[in-house]
C-alpha positions in Angstrom: -7.5 28.5 -1.9 -10.9 29.1 -0.6 -14.2 28.7 -2.5 -14.7 32.4 -3.3 -11.1 32.8 -4.6 -11.5 29.6 -6.7 -14.8 30.9 -8.1 -13.2 34.3 -8.9 -10.3 32.5 -10.8 -12.9 30.4 -12.8 -14.8 33.6 -13.6 -11.6 35.4 -14.8 -10.7 32.4 -16.9 -14.1 32.2 -18.4 -14.1 36.0 -19.2 -10.8 35.6 -20.9 -12.2 32.7 -23.0 -15.2 34.8 -24.0 -12.8 37.6 -25.1 -10.7 35.1 -27.0 -13.8 33.8 -28.9 -14.6 37.4 -29.9 -11.0 37.9 -31.2 -11.3 34.6 -33.2 -14.6 35.8 -34.6 -13.1 39.0 -35.8 -10.1 37.1 -37.3 -12.6 34.8 -39.2 -14.5 37.8 -40.5 -11.3 39.5 -41.8 -10.3 36.2 -43.4 -13.5 35.8 -45.3 -13.7 39.4 -46.4 -10.1 39.1 -47.7 -10.8 35.8 -49.5 -14.1 36.9 -51.1 -12.7 40.3 -52.1 -9.7 38.5 -53.6 -12.0 36.2 -55.5 -13.8 39.2 -56.9 -10.5 40.7 -58.0 -9.4 37.5 -59.5 -12.6 37.2 -61.5 -12.2 40.8 -62.8 -8.6 39.8 -63.8 -9.9 36.8 -65.7 -12.5 39.1 -67.5 -9.8 41.4 -68.7 -7.7 38.6 -70.2 -8.7 36.7 -73.2 -7.7 33.3 -71.9 -10.1 31.0 -73.8 -12.4 30.3 -70.9 -16.0 30.9 -72.0 -17.5 33.8 -70.0 -20.5 31.7 -68.8 -18.4 28.9 -67.4 -16.1 31.5 -65.8 -19.1 33.1 -64.1 -20.5 29.7 -63.0 -17.2 28.7 -61.4 -16.6 32.0 -59.6 -20.2 32.3 -58.6 -20.5 28.8 -57.2 -17.2 29.1 -55.3 -18.0 32.5 -53.9 -21.5 31.4 -52.9 -20.1 28.4 -51.0 -17.5 30.6 -49.2 -20.2 33.1 -48.2 -22.4 30.3 -46.9 -19.5 28.8 -44.9 -18.8 32.3 -43.5 -22.4 32.7 -42.5 -22.4 29.4 -40.7 -19.2 30.3 -38.9 -20.7 33.6 -37.7 -23.8 31.9 -36.4 -21.6 29.3 -34.6 -19.5 32.1 -32.9 -22.7 33.9 -31.9 -24.0 30.7 -30.2 -20.7 30.1 -28.5 -20.5 33.7 -27.3 -24.1 33.5 -26.0 -23.3 30.4 -24.1 -20.2 31.9 -22.6 -22.0 35.0 -21.4 -24.8 32.9 -19.9 -22.3 31.0 -17.9 -20.6 34.3 -16.8 -23.9 35.7 -15.7 -24.5 32.5 -13.6 -21.1 32.8 -12.1 -21.6 36.5 -11.3 -24.6 35.6 -9.1 -22.1 34.1 -6.6 -19.7 37.0 -6.7 -19.8 40.4 -4.9 -20.3 42.5 -8.0 -22.1 41.2 -11.1 -20.3 43.3 -13.7 -21.8 41.9 -16.9 -25.3 41.9 -15.5 -25.1 45.6 -14.6 -23.5 46.4 -17.9 -26.3 44.6 -19.7 -28.9 46.5 -17.7 -27.3 49.8 -18.6 -27.4 48.8 -22.2 -31.1 48.2 -22.0 -30.6 44.4 -22.3 -30.3 44.7 -26.0 -33.9 46.0 -26.4 -33.2 49.7 -27.0 -31.2 50.3 -30.2 -30.2 53.8 -28.9 -28.4 52.2 -26.0 -27.0 49.1 -27.7 -26.7 48.2 -31.4 -26.2 44.6 -32.1 -23.1 44.2 -34.2 -24.3 40.7 -35.0 -27.1 42.1 -37.2 -24.5 43.9 -39.4 -22.0 41.1 -39.2 -24.5 38.5 -40.4 -25.7 40.7 -43.3 -22.2 41.0 -44.9 -21.9 37.3 -46.0 -25.5 37.4 -47.2 -24.6 40.4 -49.4 -21.5 38.7 -50.8 -23.6 35.5 -51.3 -26.3 37.3 -53.2 -23.6 38.9 -55.5 -22.1 35.5 -56.2 -25.5 33.9 -56.7 -26.3 36.6 -59.3 -23.0 35.9 -61.0 -23.8 32.1 -61.0 -27.2 32.6 -62.4 -26.0 34.9 -65.2 -23.3 32.4 -66.0 -25.9 29.6 -66.2 -28.1 31.8 -68.4 -25.2 32.6 -70.8 -24.0 29.0 -70.9 -27.3 27.5 -71.7 -28.3 30.2 -74.2 -25.0 29.8 -76.1 -24.2 33.5 -75.5 -20.6 34.6 -74.9 -20.2 38.3 -74.2 
């Protein structure tokens, strides 16, 4: 196998790895949405039952757990973003040695990410979802703390 063919094979493998990372990222997002949504449903189920657990403590428990899950999700998204960024930097470097720099041309057509009409960064939306979940669970946690330390039980 000559050097150009070997380079092309390395490029193809690296492009497949970048695609695989994107699929893993989507799977991780679905997992956290499912778990956090399930946690919200479980919390509402506990609210409907009179099971003897004080409301404040229930809110603290679910709020803390949900907040930690949202934080973990946010960290995982950032990690996948960094990994994808590194993969595409390597692909762009490899493309300089190939006959046609596919990703470089595509990135130029998309305005290199600077024009939101040509290219909307999904990462901006993707990173806001765990923050929204996290804020909801922080509010739940704070209300639970307030209820517990004021001796209130709704």
